[in-house]
C-alpha positions as CSV (number, residue, x, y, z in Angstrom):
1,M,68.0,-147.3,140.9
2,N,71.4,-148.0,140.1
3,I,72.7,-146.0,137.7
4,H,72.0,-148.8,135.1
5,D,68.5,-148.0,135.4
6,G,68.6,-144.6,136.3
7,L,69.9,-144.0,132.5
8,I,66.9,-145.9,131.3
9,E,64.5,-143.6,132.1
10,L,66.7,-140.9,132.2
11,W,66.7,-142.3,128.3
12,N,62.8,-142.8,127.9
13,T,62.1,-139.4,129.1
14,T,63.7,-138.2,125.8
15,G,61.9,-136.2,122.7
16,L,64.6,-138.3,120.3
17,M,63.1,-141.8,122.4
18,N,59.3,-140.2,122.0
19,F,59.7,-139.4,118.5
20,V,58.8,-142.8,117.6
21,L,55.8,-144.9,118.8
22,D,55.5,-148.4,119.0
23,P,52.9,-150.0,116.2
24,D,49.5,-150.1,115.7
25,P,48.6,-153.0,115.0
26,A,46.0,-152.3,113.8
27,L,46.9,-150.1,111.4
28,K,49.0,-150.7,108.1
29,G,50.9,-149.8,105.3
30,F,50.5,-145.8,105.1
31,E,48.5,-145.0,108.3
32,Q,51.3,-147.1,110.4
33,V,53.2,-145.1,109.3
34,L,51.9,-142.2,109.6
35,H,51.0,-143.2,113.1
36,M,54.4,-143.9,114.1
37,H,56.5,-140.9,112.6
38,G,53.8,-138.5,112.4
39,Q,55.6,-135.6,114.5
40,W,58.3,-136.0,112.1
41,I,56.5,-135.8,109.3
42,M,54.6,-132.8,110.9
43,I,57.5,-130.8,112.5
44,L,59.4,-131.0,108.7
45,I,55.5,-129.5,108.0
46,C,56.0,-126.4,110.5
47,L,59.9,-125.7,109.0
48,F,58.4,-125.9,105.1
49,L,55.1,-123.4,106.6
50,L,58.4,-121.0,108.6
51,W,60.4,-121.1,105.5
52,L,57.5,-119.3,103.8
53,G,56.3,-117.0,105.8
54,I,60.5,-116.2,106.5
55,K,61.3,-116.4,103.4
56,K,58.6,-115.8,101.2
57,Q,57.1,-113.5,103.3
58,F,53.4,-115.5,102.5
59,E,51.3,-113.5,105.2
60,P,54.7,-113.6,107.8
61,L,52.0,-112.2,110.8
62,L,50.2,-115.3,110.8
63,L,51.7,-117.8,109.1
64,V,55.5,-117.4,111.7
65,P,53.2,-117.7,114.7
66,I,50.8,-120.1,113.7
67,A,54.2,-122.9,112.1
68,F,55.9,-121.8,115.6
69,G,52.6,-122.9,117.5
70,G,52.9,-126.0,115.4
71,L,56.4,-126.7,116.9
72,L,55.2,-126.4,120.1
73,S,52.5,-129.0,119.5
74,N,54.8,-132.0,117.9
75,I,56.8,-131.8,120.8
76,P,56.7,-135.1,122.7
77,M,55.7,-135.0,125.8
78,P,54.0,-137.5,129.1
79,P,50.6,-138.1,128.5
80,G,48.3,-134.9,130.4
81,E,51.3,-132.8,130.2
82,E,51.4,-131.8,126.2
83,I,52.1,-128.1,125.8
84,A,49.0,-128.1,123.5
85,G,46.9,-130.1,126.4
86,P,44.2,-128.9,128.8
87,A,46.8,-127.9,131.4
88,G,49.7,-126.8,128.7
89,F,49.6,-123.0,128.5
90,L,48.8,-122.8,124.7
91,G,45.5,-125.2,125.9
92,I,44.8,-122.9,128.2
93,I,45.1,-120.1,125.6
94,F,43.1,-121.7,123.1
95,E,40.3,-122.3,125.4
96,A,40.0,-119.0,126.3
97,G,40.8,-117.0,122.9
98,I,39.6,-119.2,120.3
99,H,36.9,-121.5,121.2
100,K,35.4,-119.0,123.2
101,G,35.8,-117.4,119.3
102,I,37.2,-114.3,121.3
103,F,40.6,-113.6,119.6
104,P,38.3,-113.1,115.7
105,L,35.9,-110.8,117.1
106,I,39.7,-108.2,118.7
107,I,40.9,-108.8,115.7
108,F,37.9,-107.9,113.4
109,M,38.1,-104.6,115.5
110,G,41.8,-103.7,114.6
111,V,40.3,-104.5,111.0
112,G,37.2,-102.2,111.1
113,A,40.0,-99.9,112.3
114,M,42.4,-99.6,109.6
115,T,39.4,-99.9,106.7
116,D,38.2,-97.0,104.7
117,F,34.7,-97.8,103.8
118,G,35.0,-93.8,101.5
119,P,35.2,-95.9,98.0
120,L,32.2,-98.2,99.3
121,I,29.9,-94.9,100.0
122,A,31.3,-93.1,97.3
123,N,30.2,-96.3,94.1
124,P,27.7,-98.4,96.2
125,K,26.9,-100.5,93.8
126,T,30.7,-102.1,94.1
127,A,28.9,-103.5,97.1
128,L,27.3,-106.5,94.9
129,L,30.7,-107.4,93.5
130,G,31.6,-108.4,97.3
131,G,28.5,-110.2,97.3
132,A,29.5,-111.9,94.4
133,A,32.9,-113.4,95.3
134,Q,30.7,-114.7,98.4
135,F,30.3,-117.6,95.2
136,G,33.2,-119.1,96.2
137,I,32.1,-119.8,100.2
138,F,29.0,-121.6,99.0
139,G,30.4,-123.0,96.5
140,A,33.1,-124.4,98.1
141,L,30.2,-126.0,100.2
142,L,28.7,-127.8,98.0
143,L,31.4,-129.0,96.2
144,A,32.7,-130.8,99.8
145,L,29.3,-132.7,100.1
146,A,29.1,-133.6,96.5
147,L,32.6,-135.7,97.0
148,A,31.1,-137.5,99.4
149,P,31.3,-140.6,97.2
150,V,35.1,-140.0,96.0
151,M,36.0,-140.2,100.1
152,T,33.4,-143.1,100.8
153,A,35.1,-144.9,98.0
154,M,38.1,-143.9,99.5
155,G,37.3,-144.9,102.8
156,M,37.2,-142.2,104.6
157,E,34.3,-140.3,106.3
158,P,32.6,-137.7,103.8
159,F,32.7,-134.2,105.3
160,T,29.4,-133.5,107.2
161,I,27.3,-130.2,106.6
162,Q,28.5,-128.5,109.8
163,Q,32.1,-129.5,108.2
164,A,31.4,-128.5,104.7
165,S,30.4,-125.0,105.3
166,A,33.8,-124.4,107.6
167,I,35.9,-125.2,104.7
168,G,33.7,-122.9,102.1
169,I,34.0,-120.4,104.5
170,I,37.9,-120.2,102.9
171,G,36.7,-118.6,99.9
172,G,36.0,-115.5,101.5
173,A,39.6,-114.9,102.1
174,D,39.2,-114.0,105.6
175,G,41.1,-116.0,108.1
176,P,39.6,-114.7,111.4
177,T,35.9,-115.3,110.1
178,S,37.3,-119.0,108.9
179,I,38.7,-119.4,112.3
180,Y,35.7,-118.4,114.0
181,V,33.0,-120.4,112.1
182,T,35.5,-123.5,111.7
183,T,35.5,-123.0,116.3
184,K,31.6,-123.0,115.6
185,L,31.0,-126.0,113.2
186,A,34.3,-127.9,112.9
187,P,36.8,-127.4,115.6
188,E,38.2,-130.8,114.8
189,L,39.2,-129.1,110.9
190,L,40.9,-125.6,112.6
191,G,44.4,-126.6,111.8
192,A,44.0,-127.7,107.8
193,I,41.2,-124.9,107.6
194,A,43.9,-121.8,109.3
195,V,47.0,-123.3,106.8
196,A,44.3,-123.3,104.0
197,A,43.1,-119.9,104.6
198,Y,46.2,-117.9,105.3
199,S,48.7,-119.9,102.3
200,Y,45.9,-119.1,100.2
201,M,45.5,-115.7,101.2
202,A,49.5,-115.3,100.4
203,L,48.8,-116.4,97.6
204,V,46.0,-113.8,96.1
205,P,48.8,-112.8,94.0
206,V,49.4,-115.8,92.2
207,I,46.2,-117.4,91.9
208,Q,43.8,-114.4,91.2
209,P,45.8,-112.8,87.6
210,P,45.4,-116.3,85.4
211,I,41.5,-116.2,85.9
212,M,41.2,-112.4,85.8
213,K,43.2,-112.5,82.6
214,L,41.0,-116.1,81.3
215,L,37.0,-114.1,82.4
216,T,38.7,-110.8,80.6
217,T,39.3,-109.4,77.2
218,E,41.9,-106.9,76.5
219,A,39.1,-103.8,76.1
220,E,37.7,-104.5,79.4
221,R,40.9,-104.5,81.3
222,K,41.8,-100.9,79.5
223,I,38.0,-99.8,80.5
224,R,38.3,-96.5,82.9
225,M,36.2,-95.5,85.7
226,V,35.5,-92.3,86.6
227,Q,36.6,-90.5,89.7
228,L,34.9,-91.1,93.0
229,R,33.8,-88.1,95.3
230,E,35.3,-87.1,97.9
231,V,32.9,-88.4,101.0
232,S,32.2,-86.5,103.9
233,K,33.2,-87.0,107.9
234,R,29.0,-87.4,108.6
235,E,28.9,-90.1,106.2
236,K,31.7,-92.4,107.6
237,I,30.5,-91.7,110.5
238,V,26.7,-93.3,109.7
239,F,28.0,-95.8,107.5
240,P,28.5,-98.4,110.3
241,L,25.8,-97.6,112.6
242,M,23.5,-97.8,109.3
243,V,26.2,-101.7,108.6
244,L,24.8,-102.7,112.6
245,L,21.5,-102.0,112.6
246,L,20.8,-104.0,109.5
247,C,22.6,-107.0,110.6
248,I,19.7,-106.6,113.9
249,I,17.3,-107.0,112.3
250,F,18.6,-109.0,109.8
251,L,20.5,-111.6,110.6
252,P,22.0,-111.5,114.2
253,S,23.8,-114.0,113.9
254,A,26.1,-112.4,112.6
255,C,26.3,-109.2,114.7
256,P,29.6,-110.6,116.4
257,L,31.5,-110.4,113.7
258,V,29.5,-107.6,112.2
259,G,29.5,-105.3,115.7
260,A,33.1,-106.2,116.2
261,F,34.0,-104.6,113.1
262,C,31.6,-101.7,113.2
263,F,32.8,-100.7,116.1
264,G,36.6,-100.3,115.2
265,N,35.7,-98.0,111.6
266,L,32.9,-95.9,114.3
267,C,36.7,-95.3,116.7
268,R,38.8,-94.6,113.2
269,E,36.2,-92.4,112.0
270,C,34.8,-90.3,114.9
271,G,37.6,-88.5,115.6
272,V,36.8,-88.0,119.2
273,V,39.0,-91.7,120.2
274,E,42.3,-91.5,118.3
275,R,43.5,-93.8,121.3
276,L,41.3,-96.2,121.3
277,S,41.7,-95.8,117.2
278,D,45.8,-96.5,117.6
279,T,45.3,-99.1,120.4
280,L,42.9,-101.7,117.8
281,Q,44.9,-100.4,114.8
282,N,48.1,-101.5,116.6
283,A,49.1,-103.0,119.8
284,L,46.3,-104.9,120.3
285,I,45.9,-106.5,117.0
286,N,49.2,-107.2,116.8
287,I,49.3,-109.2,121.0
288,V,46.0,-111.0,119.9
289,T,47.8,-112.1,116.1
290,I,50.4,-113.6,118.4
291,F,48.0,-115.3,120.4
292,L,45.5,-116.4,117.4
293,G,48.6,-117.8,115.0
294,L,50.4,-119.8,118.4
295,T,47.2,-121.2,119.2
296,V,45.9,-122.4,116.0
297,G,49.2,-123.3,115.2
298,S,48.4,-125.8,118.2
299,K,46.0,-127.6,116.4
300,L,48.3,-129.1,113.0
301,S,49.3,-132.1,115.9
302,A,50.1,-135.0,113.0
303,S,47.0,-136.8,114.6
304,Q,44.5,-134.3,113.6
305,F,46.6,-132.5,110.9
306,L,48.0,-135.8,108.5
307,T,44.6,-137.2,107.7
308,G,43.1,-137.4,104.0
309,Q,40.5,-135.0,105.3
310,T,43.4,-132.4,105.3
311,L,44.9,-132.9,101.1
312,F,40.5,-132.3,99.8
313,I,40.2,-129.2,102.9
314,L,43.5,-128.2,100.7
315,F,41.4,-128.6,97.3
316,L,38.3,-127.1,98.7
317,G,40.3,-124.4,99.7
318,I,42.0,-123.3,96.1
319,M,38.1,-124.3,94.3
320,A,36.6,-120.9,96.8
321,F,39.0,-119.0,96.5
322,S,39.1,-119.3,92.2
323,L,35.5,-119.1,92.4
324,A,35.0,-116.1,94.9
325,T,37.3,-114.5,91.6
326,A,36.1,-115.7,89.1
327,G,31.9,-114.8,90.6
328,G,33.3,-111.1,92.1
329,V,35.0,-110.1,87.9
330,L,31.7,-112.2,86.7
331,M,29.0,-110.1,88.6
332,A,31.2,-106.7,86.9
333,K,30.4,-107.9,83.4
334,L,26.9,-108.9,84.3
335,M,26.5,-105.1,85.6
336,N,28.0,-103.5,82.5
337,L,25.3,-105.4,80.8
338,F,22.9,-103.1,82.5
339,S,24.8,-99.6,83.2
340,K,25.7,-96.7,81.3
341,T,29.3,-96.1,83.1
342,K,31.3,-99.0,82.7
343,I,33.3,-100.6,85.9
344,N,36.6,-102.4,84.6
345,P,35.7,-106.1,85.3
346,L,39.2,-106.0,87.0
347,I,37.9,-104.7,90.9
348,G,35.5,-107.4,90.8
349,S,38.5,-109.9,92.0
350,A,39.0,-107.8,94.8
351,G,35.0,-108.9,96.1
352,V,37.3,-111.1,99.0
353,S,38.4,-109.7,101.9
354,A,42.0,-110.1,101.5
355,V,42.4,-106.1,102.5
356,P,44.4,-104.6,100.1
357,M,46.0,-107.6,99.0
358,A,43.4,-108.5,96.5
359,A,42.6,-104.4,95.4
360,R,46.5,-104.4,94.7
361,V,46.2,-107.3,92.6
362,S,43.5,-105.7,90.4
363,N,45.2,-102.6,90.2
364,K,48.6,-104.2,89.2
365,V,46.8,-106.3,86.5
366,G,44.6,-103.2,85.1
367,Q,48.1,-101.1,84.8
368,E,49.5,-104.4,82.8
369,A,46.8,-103.8,80.1
370,D,47.3,-99.3,80.3
371,P,49.8,-98.0,83.1
372,Q,48.0,-95.0,82.9
373,N,44.6,-96.6,84.3
374,F,44.7,-96.5,88.6
375,L,42.5,-99.3,90.0
376,L,43.2,-98.8,93.5
377,M,40.8,-96.8,95.0
378,H,38.3,-98.0,92.8
379,A,38.8,-102.2,93.8
380,M,39.0,-100.6,97.0
381,G,34.9,-100.5,97.2
382,P,34.7,-104.1,96.8
383,N,37.0,-105.0,98.9
384,V,35.6,-103.3,102.0
385,S,32.3,-104.7,101.0
386,G,33.4,-108.8,101.1
387,V,34.7,-108.2,104.6
388,I,31.3,-107.8,105.4
389,G,30.6,-110.3,103.0
390,S,32.2,-112.6,104.9
391,A,31.2,-111.7,107.8
392,V,27.2,-112.1,106.0
393,A,27.8,-115.7,104.9
394,A,29.2,-116.5,108.0
395,G,26.2,-115.5,110.0
396,V,23.7,-117.1,108.0
397,L,26.1,-120.9,108.1
398,L,26.3,-120.3,112.2
399,A,22.5,-119.1,112.1
400,L,21.7,-123.0,109.5
401,C,24.0,-125.1,110.4
402,N,24.8,-124.5,114.1
């Protein structure tokens, strides 16, 4: 090989050369642009996600590693050597942790160890609010299926029932559950669904307040709820065991998620395994969060993300969150028609499982109407029941669609 040929060979291996692909005769217009320049576009999108995570602090613990994983997955490499490919380190981690469903379950253990079921046990009827908020999941599922004629008219493949179910779970406002269900039902949509789920979770303080105010009156937002009773340690120990038992009896398909969650909570409440509880709440969940984010981001390749379906997923995601918020608020208003002890409808919006962000939003909107009204602990009841509710909804979808 002479110097000239060597320099040409070296140039052909550079990232600059490989960022622009050759035209595909079968593609035209915008599809051709995406084919040739998709990696550049995805790198810009990932840099934008990094900006949201770092500058705006939108779910930074997951958005930062997801965005960085996206950067790594769009680095041009020779065929078979891609970082996110089957032989790449992100591909290997993805196969073990995401495809097999291990990482979301470990995250659920950590979330369980950080969850206090006291407010829910003290006021069990708030579990209905968490259940009503899951309307967002099934509402978005039906809407995804209803879009079939529109997508067909645009020359796109309509969503299958499995894909619609994976999209609908965004309405649970639970990132690990969204990832777990998507890897089982529609792994090809993982990147778009993960980004939508975590982005909208970060936007809960923006999305929810207008809906809450639209569906409630000033008088309803000023309702003061009675102080919660103190919950005993025995009740807190028995509760996760009862939840798991009911899940085993009625919905075994949800047991992996619910079981991991209940185990983490039992470690927290039993008081004899403080080291395990501390590990679940801190070191273990942090380690898994790093790998989870990077490997989910590895699915943000141009070929998987830059599709017309992604735009529909982002639209359906915002609709799912909106329907979930409205479902919880309207359920609280309905319960007030039959209850002597009134519930502030604002806590219904906390039925989505974005813990504790949604509960804080309920409290904030309530204090805007009455600065002396403290709803945080009351909102934690539907908030933690929403975590269980989204896991149960996931179990139903897996049982019906898998």
